[in-house]
TORVO-528374 format. One record per atom (N, C-alpha, C, O, CB): residue number from 1; atom name; x, y, z. Coordinates in Angstrom, 2 decimals. Atoms other than C-alpha are relative to their C-alpha. Last residue first. Glycine has a CB too. Example, Ala and Ser with C-alpha at 12.3 -4.5 7.8 and 13.67 -1.06 7.14 Angstrom:
BEGIN
R  pos  site        x        y        z
R    2     N    -0.82    -1.19    -0.06
R    2    CA    13.67    -1.06     7.14
R    2     C    -0.77     1.09     0.73
R    2     O    -0.26     2.20     0.90
R    2    CB     0.41     0.46    -1.42
R    1     N     0.89    -1.19     0.00
R    1    CA    12.30    -4.50     7.80
R    1     C     0.90     1.20     0.00
R    1     O     1.94     1.18     0.66
R    1    CB    -0.99     0.03     1.25
END
This chain:
BEGIN
R  pos  site        x        y        z
R   59     N     0.38    -0.56     1.29
R   59    CA   -69.70   146.42    29.96
R   59     C    -0.06    -0.96    -1.04
R   59     O    -0.37    -0.61    -2.18
R   59    CB     0.88     1.02    -0.40
R   58     N     1.09    -0.98     0.00
R   58    CA   -67.83   144.95    32.89
R   58     C    -0.28     0.43    -1.42
R   58     O     0.58     0.33    -2.30
R   58    CB     0.36     1.23     0.88
R   57     N     0.11    -0.81     1.23
R   57    CA   -65.75   141.76    33.15
R   57     C    -1.20     0.93     0.10
R   57     O    -2.29     0.51     0.48
R   57    CB    -0.11    -0.91    -1.26
R   56     N     1.41     0.04     0.42
R   56    CA   -65.36   140.57    36.75
R   56     C    -0.12     0.94    -1.20
R   56     O    -0.07     2.17    -1.04
R   56    CB    -0.99     0.42     1.18
R   55     N     0.42    -0.85     1.12
R   55    CA   -61.75   139.74    37.66
R   55     C    -1.47    -0.24    -0.35
R   55     O    -1.92    -1.38    -0.50
R   55    CB     0.89    -0.27    -1.23
R   54     N     1.05    -0.90    -0.48
R   54    CA   -61.31   138.13    41.10
R   54     C    -0.62     0.84    -1.12
R   54     O    -1.61     1.53    -0.92
R   54    CB     0.56     0.92     1.07
R   53     N     1.21     0.80    -0.24
R   53    CA   -59.39   135.15    39.66
R   53     C    -1.16     0.86     0.53
R   53     O    -2.30     0.40     0.55
R   53    CB     0.30    -1.12     0.99
R   52     N     0.72    -0.43    -1.18
R   52    CA   -56.82   137.59    38.26
R   52     C    -1.31    -0.79     0.16
R   52     O    -2.24    -0.62    -0.62
R   52    CB    -0.30     1.50    -0.07
R   51     N     1.40    -0.15     0.41
R   51    CA   -54.46   135.92    35.84
R   51     C    -0.80     0.25     1.27
R   51     O    -0.65    -0.47     2.26
R   51    CB    -0.53    -1.28    -0.80
R   50     N     0.92     1.13    -0.12
R   50    CA   -51.08   136.50    37.44
R   50     C    -1.34     0.31    -0.66
R   50     O    -1.77     1.46    -0.70
R   50    CB    -0.22    -0.35     1.48
R   49     N     1.21    -0.40     0.71
R   49    CA   -48.07   138.73    36.84
R   49     C    -0.89    -1.23    -0.07
R   49     O    -0.50    -2.26    -0.60
R   49    CB     0.33     0.57    -1.44
R   48     N     0.50     0.87     1.06
R   48    CA   -45.55   137.84    39.55
R   48     C    -1.21     0.63    -0.67
R   48     O    -2.05     1.23     0.00
R   48    CB    -0.35    -1.38     0.54
R   47     N    -0.95     0.09     1.11
R   47    CA   -43.41   140.12    41.72
R   47     C    -0.43    -0.88    -1.15
R   47     O     0.34    -1.08    -2.09
R   47    CB     1.27    -0.49     0.51
R   46     N    -1.28     0.55    -0.46
R   46    CA   -45.36   139.53    44.93
R   46     C     0.97    -0.25    -1.14
R   46     O     1.68    -1.25    -1.16
R   46    CB    -0.24    -1.30     0.76
R   45     N     0.03     0.34    -1.41
R   45    CA   -48.64   140.18    43.15
R   45     C     1.30    -0.68     0.37
R   45     O     1.66    -1.70    -0.20
R   45    CB    -1.21    -0.90     0.35
R   44     N    -1.38     0.24    -0.40
R   44    CA   -49.06   141.85    39.80
R   44     C    -0.01    -0.19     1.50
R   44     O    -0.43     0.70     2.24
R   44    CB     0.96     1.18    -0.43
R   43     N    -0.52    -0.80    -1.11
R   43    CA   -52.61   141.54    38.54
R   43     C     1.47    -0.36     0.23
R   43     O     1.93    -1.43    -0.17
R   43    CB    -0.83    -0.22     1.30
R   42     N    -1.27     0.48    -0.53
R   42    CA   -54.28   140.39    35.34
R   42     C     0.46     0.92     1.12
R   42     O     0.19     2.13     1.10
R   42    CB     1.08    -0.08    -1.12
R   41     N    -0.13     1.43     0.27
R   41    CA   -57.89   140.65    34.14
R   41     C     1.31    -0.60     0.51
R   41     O     1.38    -1.80     0.76
R   41    CB    -0.11    -0.25    -1.47
R   40     N    -1.17     0.30     0.83
R   40    CA   -58.40   144.02    35.85
R   40     C     0.18    -1.50    -0.19
R   40     O     0.13    -2.25     0.78
R   40    CB     1.26     0.60     0.62
R   39     N     0.18    -0.55     1.35
R   39    CA   -61.77   145.34    37.14
R   39     C     1.18    -0.29    -0.93
R   39     O     1.16     0.14    -2.08
R   39    CB    -0.21     1.49     0.08
R   38     N     1.01     0.73     0.77
R   38    CA   -61.95   143.11    40.23
R   38     C    -0.15     0.48    -1.43
R   38     O    -0.73    -0.22    -2.26
R   38    CB    -1.32     0.10     0.69
R   37     N    -0.60     1.20     0.56
R   37    CA   -58.68   144.49    41.60
R   37     C    -1.00    -0.75    -0.89
R   37     O    -0.59    -1.42    -1.84
R   37    CB     0.49    -0.92     1.11
R   36     N    -0.82    -0.41     1.14
R   36    CA   -60.30   147.90    42.05
R   36     C     0.63    -1.22    -0.66
R   36     O     0.76    -1.26    -1.88
R   36    CB     1.09     0.99     0.45
R   35     N     0.92    -0.39     1.07
R   35    CA   -62.99   146.37    44.26
R   35     C     0.78     0.40    -1.24
R   35     O     0.38     0.06    -2.36
R   35    CB    -0.92     1.17     0.47
R   34     N     0.55     1.23     0.57
R   34    CA   -60.28   144.62    46.30
R   34     C    -1.00     0.31    -1.11
R   34     O    -1.05    -0.42    -2.10
R   34    CB    -0.67    -0.85     1.09
R   33     N    -1.05     0.66     0.77
R   33    CA   -58.45   147.93    46.78
R   33     C    -0.52    -1.29    -0.64
R   33     O    -0.23    -1.55    -1.80
R   33    CB     1.22    -0.30     0.90
R   32     N    -0.17    -0.76     1.24
R   32    CA   -61.62   149.73    47.82
R   32     C     1.05    -0.68    -0.88
R   32     O     0.88    -0.77    -2.10
R   32    CB     0.40     1.47     0.29
R   31     N     1.20     0.17     0.82
R   31    CA   -62.42   147.08    50.42
R   31     C     0.13     0.68    -1.35
R   31     O    -0.22     0.10    -2.38
R   31    CB    -1.22     0.53     0.73
R   30     N    -0.14     1.20     0.83
R   30    CA   -58.84   147.03    51.74
R   30     C    -1.20    -0.21    -0.91
R   30     O    -1.05    -0.77    -2.00
R   30    CB     0.19    -1.21     0.87
R   29     N     0.59     1.20    -0.59
R   29    CA   -59.06   150.59    53.00
R   29     C     0.08    -1.17    -0.97
R   29     O     0.15    -0.98    -2.18
R   29    CB    -1.46     0.25     0.40
R   28     N     1.23     0.40     0.68
R   28    CA   -58.50   153.81    51.09
R   28     C    -0.71    -1.18     0.65
R   28     O    -1.93    -1.31     0.53
R   28    CB     0.31    -0.34    -1.41
R   27     N     0.89    -1.13     0.28
R   27    CA   -55.90   155.67    53.16
R   27     C    -1.35    -0.44    -0.54
R   27     O    -2.37     0.14    -0.19
R   27    CB     0.66     0.94    -0.98
R   26     N     0.30    -0.70    -1.25
R   26    CA   -54.14   152.71    54.79
R   26     C    -0.99     1.14    -0.22
R   26     O    -1.85     1.39     0.63
R   26    CB     1.29     0.54     0.62
R   25     N     0.99     0.77    -0.75
R   25    CA   -54.43   150.65    51.60
R   25     C    -0.38     0.70     1.30
R   25     O    -1.54     0.66     1.71
R   25    CB     0.53    -1.41     0.31
R   24     N    -0.40    -0.10    -1.39
R   24    CA   -52.62   153.33    49.60
R   24     C    -1.08    -0.68     0.84
R   24     O    -2.14    -0.10     1.09
R   24    CB     0.20     1.51     0.44
R   23     N     1.00    -0.43    -0.98
R   23    CA   -53.22   152.20    46.06
R   23     C     0.60     0.06     1.38
R   23     O     1.43    -0.78     1.74
R   23    CB    -1.20    -0.92    -0.02
R   22     N    -0.49     0.06    -1.37
R   22    CA   -50.99   151.84    43.01
R   22     C    -1.03     0.60     0.95
R   22     O    -1.63     1.64     0.66
R   22    CB     1.35     0.74     0.13
R   21     N     0.96    -0.82    -0.75
R   21    CA   -52.33   151.01    39.57
R   21     C     0.37    -0.17     1.47
R   21     O     0.23    -1.26     2.03
R   21    CB    -1.51    -0.42    -0.29
R   20     N     0.18     0.37    -1.40
R   20    CA   -49.39   149.74    37.57
R   20     C    -0.96     0.98     0.65
R   20     O    -0.76     2.20     0.59
R   20    CB     1.36    -0.01     0.75
R   19     N     0.62    -1.06    -0.79
R   19    CA   -49.52   149.88    33.80
R   19     C    -0.17    -0.52     1.41
R   19     O    -0.74    -1.59     1.62
R   19    CB    -1.37     0.45    -0.61
R   18     N     0.39     0.48    -1.33
R   18    CA   -47.22   147.83    31.64
R   18     C    -0.55     1.19     0.76
R   18     O     0.05     2.26     0.78
R   18    CB     1.21    -0.66     0.77
R   17     N    -0.62    -0.65    -1.14
R   17    CA   -47.08   148.65    27.98
R   17     C    -0.37    -0.73     1.27
R   17     O    -1.22    -1.62     1.27
R   17    CB    -0.40     1.48     0.09
R   16     N    -0.80     0.91    -0.83
R   16    CA   -48.22   147.63    24.53
R   16     C     0.79     0.75     1.09
R   16     O     1.60     1.63     0.80
R   16    CB     0.96    -0.79    -0.87
R   15     N    -1.25    -0.72    -0.21
R   15    CA   -50.74   150.25    23.32
R   15     C     0.88    -0.83     0.93
R   15     O     0.80    -0.68     2.15
R   15    CB    -0.25     1.44     0.58
R   14     N    -0.32    -0.70     1.24
R   14    CA   -53.90   148.70    21.88
R   14     C     1.35     0.70     0.04
R   14     O     1.88     1.11    -0.99
R   14    CB    -1.07     1.01    -0.31
R   13     N    -0.38     0.95     1.06
R   13    CA   -54.13   146.13    24.68
R   13     C     0.38     0.67    -1.32
R   13     O     1.11     0.07    -2.12
R   13    CB    -1.14    -0.94    -0.24
R   12     N    -1.29     0.68    -0.13
R   12    CA   -53.91   148.90    27.33
R   12     C     0.33    -0.98    -1.13
R   12     O     1.47    -0.96    -1.61
R   12    CB     0.03    -0.74     1.30
R   11     N    -1.13    -0.78     0.50
R   11    CA   -56.78   151.15    26.23
R   11     C     1.28    -0.84    -0.07
R   11     O     1.99    -0.80    -1.08
R   11    CB     0.23     1.21     0.89
R   10     N     0.22    -0.24     1.42
R   10    CA   -59.79   148.85    26.62
R   10     C     1.23     0.66    -0.63
R   10     O     1.58     0.37    -1.78
R   10    CB    -1.23     0.88    -0.22
R    9     N     0.02     1.31     0.65
R    9    CA   -58.65   147.43    29.99
R    9     C    -0.23     0.13    -1.51
R    9     O     0.22    -0.72    -2.27
R    9    CB    -1.08    -0.88     0.61
R    8     N    -1.38     0.33     0.34
R    8    CA   -57.77   150.98    31.08
R    8     C     0.08    -1.35    -0.72
R    8     O     0.98    -1.57    -1.52
R    8    CB     0.87    -0.03     1.25
R    7     N    -0.26    -0.49     1.37
R    7    CA   -61.50   151.73    30.89
R    7     C     1.44    -0.27    -0.42
R    7     O     1.72    -0.35    -1.61
R    7    CB    -0.29     1.49    -0.10
R    6     N     0.57     0.94     0.95
R    6    CA   -62.04   149.53    33.98
R    6     C     0.28     0.42    -1.44
R    6     O     0.51    -0.44    -2.30
R    6    CB    -1.51    -0.13     0.22
R    5     N    -0.81     1.23    -0.03
R    5    CA   -59.67   151.65    36.08
R    5     C    -0.51    -1.00    -1.05
R    5     O     0.30    -1.60    -1.75
R    5    CB    -0.04    -0.63     1.42
R    4     N    -1.26    -0.31     0.68
R    4    CA   -61.46   154.84    35.02
R    4     C     0.87    -1.24    -0.08
R    4     O     1.44    -1.54    -1.13
R    4    CB     0.75     1.13     0.72
R    3     N     0.36    -0.09     1.42
R    3    CA   -64.81   153.34    36.03
R    3     C     1.24     0.30    -0.84
R    3     O     1.42    -0.26    -1.92
R    3    CB    -1.09     1.09    -0.23
R    2     N     0.09     1.36     0.53
R    2    CA   -63.23   152.32    39.34
R    2     C    -0.41    -0.02    -1.47
R    2     O     0.02    -0.90    -2.22
R    2    CB    -0.99    -0.82     0.81
R    1     N    -1.32     0.57     0.10
R    1    CA   -62.12   155.88    40.09
R    1     C    -0.08    -1.40    -0.63
R    1     O     0.74    -1.72    -1.49
R    1    CB     0.66    -0.06     1.38
END
């Protein structure tokens, strides 16, 4: 799942759009959600698009 999430970073800039990756924290746990957040340079939090300080560039 995280490899797929990271590949979106290559796809998204070539095709202007907004992509929301939605997670069920109760089903997956906060650890999985935080790991997924690390693969995206920007996040949407409380209605704001923010530069993601947790982002770790891969590849």
